MIKOLRO-996418 format. One record per residue (C-alpha): residue number from 1; x, y, z. Coordinates in pm, 1 decimal. Layout:
BEGIN
<vomi><banu>NUM</banu><c1>X</c1><c2>Y</c2><c3>Z</c3></vomi>
...
This chain:
BEGIN
<vomi><banu>1</banu><c1>-2534.2</c1><c2>-6918.8</c2><c3>7057.1</c3></vomi>
<vomi><banu>2</banu><c1>-2303.3</c1><c2>-6617.8</c2><c3>7040.4</c3></vomi>
<vomi><banu>3</banu><c1>-1930.0</c1><c2>-6633.9</c2><c3>7109.1</c3></vomi>
<vomi><banu>4</banu><c1>-1980.2</c1><c2>-6470.8</c2><c3>7449.1</c3></vomi>
<vomi><banu>5</banu><c1>-2228.6</c1><c2>-6743.3</c2><c3>7547.3</c3></vomi>
<vomi><banu>6</banu><c1>-2016.5</c1><c2>-7036.7</c2><c3>7430.2</c3></vomi>
<vomi><banu>7</banu><c1>-1833.7</c1><c2>-7253.1</c2><c3>7681.8</c3></vomi>
<vomi><banu>8</banu><c1>-1458.0</c1><c2>-7280.0</c2><c3>7637.5</c3></vomi>
<vomi><banu>9</banu><c1>-1287.2</c1><c2>-7587.3</c2><c3>7499.6</c3></vomi>
<vomi><banu>10</banu><c1>-1064.1</c1><c2>-7757.6</c2><c3>7756.0</c3></vomi>
<vomi><banu>11</banu><c1>-696.0</c1><c2>-7793.2</c2><c3>7661.4</c3></vomi>
<vomi><banu>12</banu><c1>-472.8</c1><c2>-8042.6</c2><c3>7842.9</c3></vomi>
<vomi><banu>13</banu><c1>-103.8</c1><c2>-8024.4</c2><c3>7753.7</c3></vomi>
<vomi><banu>14</banu><c1>34.8</c1><c2>-8379.3</c2><c3>7747.2</c3></vomi>
<vomi><banu>15</banu><c1>388.5</c1><c2>-8309.5</c2><c3>7620.4</c3></vomi>
<vomi><banu>16</banu><c1>581.7</c1><c2>-7984.4</c2><c3>7587.4</c3></vomi>
<vomi><banu>17</banu><c1>948.4</c1><c2>-8027.5</c2><c3>7505.9</c3></vomi>
<vomi><banu>18</banu><c1>1208.3</c1><c2>-7879.7</c2><c3>7270.2</c3></vomi>
<vomi><banu>19</banu><c1>1057.3</c1><c2>-8055.6</c2><c3>6963.2</c3></vomi>
<vomi><banu>20</banu><c1>677.9</c1><c2>-8076.6</c2><c3>7006.2</c3></vomi>
<vomi><banu>21</banu><c1>381.1</c1><c2>-7959.7</c2><c3>7206.3</c3></vomi>
<vomi><banu>22</banu><c1>96.5</c1><c2>-8212.7</c2><c3>7230.6</c3></vomi>
<vomi><banu>23</banu><c1>-240.7</c1><c2>-8089.9</c2><c3>7355.4</c3></vomi>
<vomi><banu>24</banu><c1>-566.3</c1><c2>-8278.9</c2><c3>7397.2</c3></vomi>
<vomi><banu>25</banu><c1>-863.9</c1><c2>-8051.0</c2><c3>7323.1</c3></vomi>
<vomi><banu>26</banu><c1>-1204.9</c1><c2>-8144.1</c2><c3>7469.4</c3></vomi>
<vomi><banu>27</banu><c1>-1509.6</c1><c2>-7959.1</c2><c3>7341.4</c3></vomi>
<vomi><banu>28</banu><c1>-1847.9</c1><c2>-7990.9</c2><c3>7511.2</c3></vomi>
<vomi><banu>29</banu><c1>-2132.1</c1><c2>-7920.8</c2><c3>7264.5</c3></vomi>
<vomi><banu>30</banu><c1>-2103.1</c1><c2>-7560.9</c2><c3>7142.9</c3></vomi>
<vomi><banu>31</banu><c1>-1761.5</c1><c2>-7503.3</c2><c3>7303.7</c3></vomi>
<vomi><banu>32</banu><c1>-1494.5</c1><c2>-7301.0</c2><c3>7125.1</c3></vomi>
<vomi><banu>33</banu><c1>-1120.7</c1><c2>-7234.5</c2><c3>7136.4</c3></vomi>
<vomi><banu>34</banu><c1>-1147.5</c1><c2>-6857.7</c2><c3>7096.3</c3></vomi>
<vomi><banu>35</banu><c1>-979.9</c1><c2>-6673.2</c2><c3>6810.3</c3></vomi>
<vomi><banu>36</banu><c1>-613.1</c1><c2>-6763.3</c2><c3>6771.9</c3></vomi>
<vomi><banu>37</banu><c1>-329.9</c1><c2>-6773.7</c2><c3>6517.3</c3></vomi>
<vomi><banu>38</banu><c1>-107.3</c1><c2>-7080.9</c2><c3>6502.2</c3></vomi>
<vomi><banu>39</banu><c1>258.3</c1><c2>-7000.4</c2><c3>6559.2</c3></vomi>
<vomi><banu>40</banu><c1>378.8</c1><c2>-7346.8</c2><c3>6454.3</c3></vomi>
<vomi><banu>41</banu><c1>301.4</c1><c2>-7610.3</c2><c3>6191.8</c3></vomi>
<vomi><banu>42</banu><c1>65.3</c1><c2>-7865.2</c2><c3>6344.6</c3></vomi>
<vomi><banu>43</banu><c1>-106.7</c1><c2>-8201.6</c2><c3>6305.9</c3></vomi>
<vomi><banu>44</banu><c1>-457.1</c1><c2>-8274.0</c2><c3>6437.9</c3></vomi>
<vomi><banu>45</banu><c1>-564.7</c1><c2>-8628.2</c2><c3>6527.1</c3></vomi>
<vomi><banu>46</banu><c1>-943.4</c1><c2>-8647.4</c2><c3>6579.2</c3></vomi>
<vomi><banu>47</banu><c1>-1039.6</c1><c2>-8886.9</c2><c3>6858.9</c3></vomi>
<vomi><banu>48</banu><c1>-1411.9</c1><c2>-8861.1</c2><c3>6780.3</c3></vomi>
<vomi><banu>49</banu><c1>-1606.0</c1><c2>-8811.1</c2><c3>6458.1</c3></vomi>
<vomi><banu>50</banu><c1>-1821.3</c1><c2>-8509.5</c2><c3>6389.2</c3></vomi>
<vomi><banu>51</banu><c1>-1833.4</c1><c2>-8159.8</c2><c3>6245.7</c3></vomi>
<vomi><banu>52</banu><c1>-1642.9</c1><c2>-7854.7</c2><c3>6360.0</c3></vomi>
<vomi><banu>53</banu><c1>-1741.1</c1><c2>-7499.0</c2><c3>6271.5</c3></vomi>
<vomi><banu>54</banu><c1>-1438.4</c1><c2>-7292.1</c2><c3>6171.2</c3></vomi>
<vomi><banu>55</banu><c1>-1479.3</c1><c2>-6917.4</c2><c3>6200.8</c3></vomi>
<vomi><banu>56</banu><c1>-1207.2</c1><c2>-6762.5</c2><c3>5983.4</c3></vomi>
<vomi><banu>57</banu><c1>-1119.7</c1><c2>-6414.4</c2><c3>5858.8</c3></vomi>
<vomi><banu>58</banu><c1>-1275.9</c1><c2>-6524.2</c2><c3>5525.8</c3></vomi>
<vomi><banu>59</banu><c1>-1602.9</c1><c2>-6642.9</c2><c3>5683.1</c3></vomi>
<vomi><banu>60</banu><c1>-1743.7</c1><c2>-6960.8</c2><c3>5834.0</c3></vomi>
<vomi><banu>61</banu><c1>-1691.4</c1><c2>-7313.7</c2><c3>5709.6</c3></vomi>
<vomi><banu>62</banu><c1>-1778.3</c1><c2>-7658.7</c2><c3>5840.3</c3></vomi>
<vomi><banu>63</banu><c1>-1522.6</c1><c2>-7937.7</c2><c3>5857.7</c3></vomi>
<vomi><banu>64</banu><c1>-1634.2</c1><c2>-8300.8</c2><c3>5890.1</c3></vomi>
<vomi><banu>65</banu><c1>-1373.9</c1><c2>-8502.2</c2><c3>6080.3</c3></vomi>
<vomi><banu>66</banu><c1>-1341.8</c1><c2>-8876.2</c2><c3>6130.5</c3></vomi>
<vomi><banu>67</banu><c1>-1180.3</c1><c2>-9037.6</c2><c3>6434.5</c3></vomi>
<vomi><banu>68</banu><c1>-824.9</c1><c2>-9143.2</c2><c3>6355.9</c3></vomi>
<vomi><banu>69</banu><c1>-798.0</c1><c2>-8953.4</c2><c3>6024.1</c3></vomi>
<vomi><banu>70</banu><c1>-530.4</c1><c2>-8690.3</c2><c3>6082.4</c3></vomi>
<vomi><banu>71</banu><c1>-466.1</c1><c2>-8368.0</c2><c3>5894.4</c3></vomi>
<vomi><banu>72</banu><c1>-196.4</c1><c2>-8102.0</c2><c3>5900.5</c3></vomi>
<vomi><banu>73</banu><c1>-182.8</c1><c2>-7723.3</c2><c3>5865.3</c3></vomi>
<vomi><banu>74</banu><c1>99.7</c1><c2>-7471.8</c2><c3>5834.7</c3></vomi>
<vomi><banu>75</banu><c1>199.4</c1><c2>-7187.5</c2><c3>6065.7</c3></vomi>
<vomi><banu>76</banu><c1>-23.0</c1><c2>-6880.6</c2><c3>6042.6</c3></vomi>
<vomi><banu>77</banu><c1>-370.5</c1><c2>-7035.4</c2><c3>6033.9</c3></vomi>
<vomi><banu>78</banu><c1>-612.5</c1><c2>-6802.0</c2><c3>6214.3</c3></vomi>
<vomi><banu>79</banu><c1>-953.1</c1><c2>-6918.5</c2><c3>6334.7</c3></vomi>
<vomi><banu>80</banu><c1>-1196.6</c1><c2>-6995.4</c2><c3>6611.8</c3></vomi>
<vomi><banu>81</banu><c1>-1286.1</c1><c2>-7365.6</c2><c3>6631.8</c3></vomi>
<vomi><banu>82</banu><c1>-1640.1</c1><c2>-7448.7</c2><c3>6752.6</c3></vomi>
<vomi><banu>83</banu><c1>-1794.4</c1><c2>-7789.0</c2><c3>6829.1</c3></vomi>
<vomi><banu>84</banu><c1>-2104.5</c1><c2>-7794.0</c2><c3>6606.6</c3></vomi>
<vomi><banu>85</banu><c1>-2216.8</c1><c2>-8135.0</c2><c3>6738.0</c3></vomi>
<vomi><banu>86</banu><c1>-2465.7</c1><c2>-8229.8</c2><c3>7007.6</c3></vomi>
<vomi><banu>87</banu><c1>-2196.4</c1><c2>-8452.0</c2><c3>7163.3</c3></vomi>
<vomi><banu>88</banu><c1>-1849.0</c1><c2>-8393.5</c2><c3>7303.8</c3></vomi>
<vomi><banu>89</banu><c1>-1571.5</c1><c2>-8366.2</c2><c3>7046.4</c3></vomi>
<vomi><banu>90</banu><c1>-1205.9</c1><c2>-8447.1</c2><c3>7118.5</c3></vomi>
<vomi><banu>91</banu><c1>-888.6</c1><c2>-8409.1</c2><c3>6917.1</c3></vomi>
<vomi><banu>92</banu><c1>-516.0</c1><c2>-8418.9</c2><c3>6986.1</c3></vomi>
<vomi><banu>93</banu><c1>-306.7</c1><c2>-8136.8</c2><c3>6841.1</c3></vomi>
<vomi><banu>94</banu><c1>66.8</c1><c2>-8190.0</c2><c3>6781.5</c3></vomi>
<vomi><banu>95</banu><c1>254.9</c1><c2>-7864.3</c2><c3>6725.7</c3></vomi>
<vomi><banu>96</banu><c1>598.0</c1><c2>-7894.5</c2><c3>6562.8</c3></vomi>
<vomi><banu>97</banu><c1>861.5</c1><c2>-7662.7</c2><c3>6711.3</c3></vomi>
């Protein structure tokens, strides 16, 4: 499936205040975020387990995530995140302002 054929991931902003922005991301199978660069440090909390395809300027990589096992990244990360599973994938992203 090419990027133009992929469905879009569905972001739902839960909190957006002076300190944090919290967004739930829902990915149907094959859905993607679109290319973006993070403007803030962030924490991701997977709500489901599975594998995400990360398209980066340095190439593609797969990331296996487990529900409830959080990770963090610094400002400046650039990628397109794709659900590589045959089931919905959900995570919560907490951006630190």
